[in-house]
C-alpha positions in Angstrom: 0.0 0.0 0.0 1.4 3.3 -1.0 1.8 6.1 1.6 -0.8 8.2 -0.2 -3.4 5.4 0.0 -2.6 4.8 3.6 -3.0 8.5 4.3 -6.4 8.7 2.5 -7.7 5.6 4.3 -6.6 7.0 7.7 -8.2 10.4 7.0 -11.5 8.7 5.8 -11.6 6.7 9.1 -11.1 9.9 11.1 -13.7 11.8 9.1 -16.3 8.9 9.4 -15.6 8.9 13.2 -16.1 12.6 13.4 -19.4 12.3 11.4 -20.7 9.6 13.7 -19.9 11.7 16.8 -21.4 14.8 15.1 -24.7 13.0 14.3 -24.8 11.5 17.8 -24.3 15.0 19.3 -27.1 16.4 17.1 -29.4 13.5 18.1 -28.8 14.0 21.8 -29.3 17.7 21.5 -32.7 17.2 19.7 -33.8 14.7 22.4 -32.8 17.1 25.1 -34.7 19.9 23.4 -37.8 17.8 23.0 -37.7 16.7 26.6 -37.1 20.3 27.8 -40.0 21.6 25.8 -42.3 18.9 27.0 -41.4 19.7 30.6 -42.0 23.4 30.0 -45.5 22.7 28.6 -46.3 20.3 31.4 -45.2 22.9 34.0 -47.4 25.5 32.2 -50.4 23.2 32.3 -49.9 22.6 36.0 -49.6 26.3 36.7 -52.9 26.9 34.8 -54.5 24.1 36.8 -53.2 25.6 40.0 -54.7 29.0 39.0 -58.0 27.3 38.2 -58.1 25.6 41.6 -57.4 28.9 43.4 -60.2 30.6 41.3 -62.6 27.7 42.2 -61.8 28.1 45.9 -62.2 31.9 45.7 -65.5 31.7 43.9 -66.8 29.1 46.4 -65.8 31.2 49.3 -67.3 34.4 48.0 -70.6 32.9 46.9 -70.9 31.4 50.4 -70.1 34.9 51.9 -72.8 36.4 49.7 -75.4 33.9 50.7 -74.5 34.3 54.3 -74.7 38.0 54.2 -78.1 37.9 52.5 -79.4 35.6 55.3 -78.0 37.9 57.9 -79.7 40.9 56.4 -82.9 39.0 55.8 -83.2 37.5 59.3 -81.2 40.0 61.4 -82.2 43.3 60.0 -85.1 43.7 62.5 -83.9 45.9 65.4 -80.9 47.3 63.5 -80.6 50.9 62.7 -80.9 52.2 59.1 -77.2 52.8 59.0 -76.5 49.2 60.1 -78.9 47.9 57.4 -77.2 50.2 54.8 -73.8 48.8 55.9 -75.1 45.2 55.4 -76.4 46.2 51.9 -73.0 47.7 51.1 -71.2 44.5 52.2 -73.4 42.4 50.0 -72.8 44.7 47.1 -69.0 44.5 47.6 -69.1 40.7 47.7 -71.4 40.6 44.6 -69.1 42.9 42.7 -66.1 40.8 43.6 -67.9 37.7 42.3 -69.0 39.4 39.2 -65.4 40.4 38.4 -64.4 36.7 38.6 -67.0 35.6 36.1 -66.7 35.3 32.3 -70.1 36.4 31.1 -69.4 34.9 27.7 -70.1 31.5 29.3 -73.8 30.7 29.8 -73.6 29.5 33.4 -71.5 32.5 34.4 -74.2 34.8 32.9 -76.9 33.0 34.8 -75.0 33.4 38.1 -74.5 37.1 37.4 -78.2 37.6 36.7 -79.2 35.7 39.7 -76.9 37.6 42.0 -78.2 40.9 40.7 -81.8 39.7 41.0 -81.2 38.6 44.6 -79.7 41.9 45.6 -82.6 43.8 44.0 -85.2 41.7 45.7 -83.4 42.0 49.0 -83.5 45.8 48.8 -87.3 45.7 48.2 -87.6 43.2 51.1 -85.7 45.4 53.4 -88.2 48.2 52.8 -91.4 46.1 53.0 -90.6 42.8 54.9 -93.0 41.2 52.4 -93.1 37.4 53.0 -93.4 36.7 49.3 -90.2 38.6 48.7 -88.6 36.5 51.6 -89.6 33.4 49.7 -88.3 34.8 46.4 -84.9 35.5 48.0 -84.7 32.0 49.3 -85.4 30.7 45.7 -82.8 33.0 44.3 -80.2 31.7 46.8 -81.1 28.2 45.9 -80.5 28.9 42.2 -77.3 30.7 43.1 -76.1 27.5 44.9 -77.1 25.3 42.0 -75.5 27.4 39.3 -72.3 27.9 41.3 -72.1 24.1 41.8 -72.3 23.6 38.0 -69.6 26.3 37.4 -67.3 24.8 40.1 -67.7 21.3 38.5 -67.0 22.6 35.0 -63.9 24.5 36.3 -62.7 21.5 38.3 -63.0 19.3 35.2 -60.9 21.9 33.2 -58.3 21.9 36.0 -58.1 18.1 35.9 -57.8 18.1 32.1 -54.9 20.6 32.4 -53.1 18.3 34.8 -53.7 15.2 32.7 -52.9 16.9 29.4 -50.2 15.0 27.5 -47.4 17.0 25.9 
């Protein structure tokens, strides 16, 4: 074998070795990139799910505060001064506003809840003035609807949170 042929064969072996190492490096980099991107998406899904769970708890808490405040005003307003009753109405309106700001009124159930909250507060104001037993019953029906609608919203949002956690990347 001539020295030139030996040199060519030696260089081809080195170049093939470098090519294999280069391809392996690119393959490892691509696998690492894919794994990293999947982890980033999974982390984002878990964060979204965590935000949904916090939103669910916040809505549940504030709807229960609203219902409780309405009952307090309905049952406990007798014997209170006008200023105390006005303060209770203000508290109810604050809670209602907070809940309304949490809702997406583009969704049907959210719109129903918004309407029911507003109707309850309006009926409660009329009840505070007249103490009409029919209005008392109407408020109870409103509160029952609020509970039912809220339960549906909470279930829907819980399902969405669960789907975010289970989402494959």
